[in-house]
C-alpha positions in Angstrom: -156.8 -55.1 38.6 -154.9 -58.3 37.6 -156.9 -58.2 34.3 -155.3 -54.4 33.8 -151.9 -55.5 34.4 -152.5 -58.7 31.7 -154.0 -56.3 29.2 -151.1 -53.8 29.7 -148.6 -56.6 29.2 -150.4 -57.8 26.0 -150.4 -54.2 24.5 -146.6 -53.7 25.6 -146.1 -57.0 23.5 -147.9 -56.0 20.6 -146.2 -52.6 20.5 -142.8 -54.2 21.0 -143.6 -56.5 17.9 -145.2 -53.9 15.6 -143.2 -50.8 16.4 -139.9 -52.1 17.5 -138.6 -52.1 13.8 -139.4 -48.5 13.4 -138.4 -47.2 17.1 -134.8 -48.1 17.5 -134.8 -46.5 20.8 -137.4 -49.4 22.2 -135.0 -52.0 20.7 -132.0 -50.4 22.3 -133.9 -50.2 25.9 -133.8 -54.0 25.7 -130.1 -54.1 24.7 -130.5 -55.5 21.3 -130.1 -54.7 17.7 -131.6 -58.1 15.9 -135.3 -58.5 14.9 -135.1 -62.1 16.1 -134.5 -60.9 19.6 -137.3 -58.1 19.3 -139.7 -60.9 18.3 -138.9 -63.2 21.1 -139.1 -60.3 23.9 -142.5 -59.3 22.1 -143.8 -62.7 22.1 -142.8 -63.4 25.8 -144.3 -60.3 27.1 -147.5 -60.8 25.0 -147.9 -64.4 26.3 -147.2 -63.7 29.6 -150.1 -60.9 29.5 -152.4 -63.4 27.6 -151.8 -66.0 30.5 -152.6 -63.5 33.1 -155.9 -62.6 31.2 -156.7 -66.3 30.9 -156.1 -67.0 34.9 -158.2 -64.1 35.6 -161.0 -65.3 33.5 -161.0 -68.8 34.6 -160.8 -67.4 38.3 -163.8 -64.9 37.5 -166.2 -67.7 36.2 
């Protein structure tokens, strides 16, 4: 269950990083208009999801 949450966060982070520039509504949802802030938000969400996946992988082994 926790792995699915981590995986979802990783995908959301990737979507924000890749599609944020072509989907202005996604950027407006986070209240920003700059690409730098989009990169920061996407990276933070991606890293959070990756950490959750790593913790889950360590816990499972």
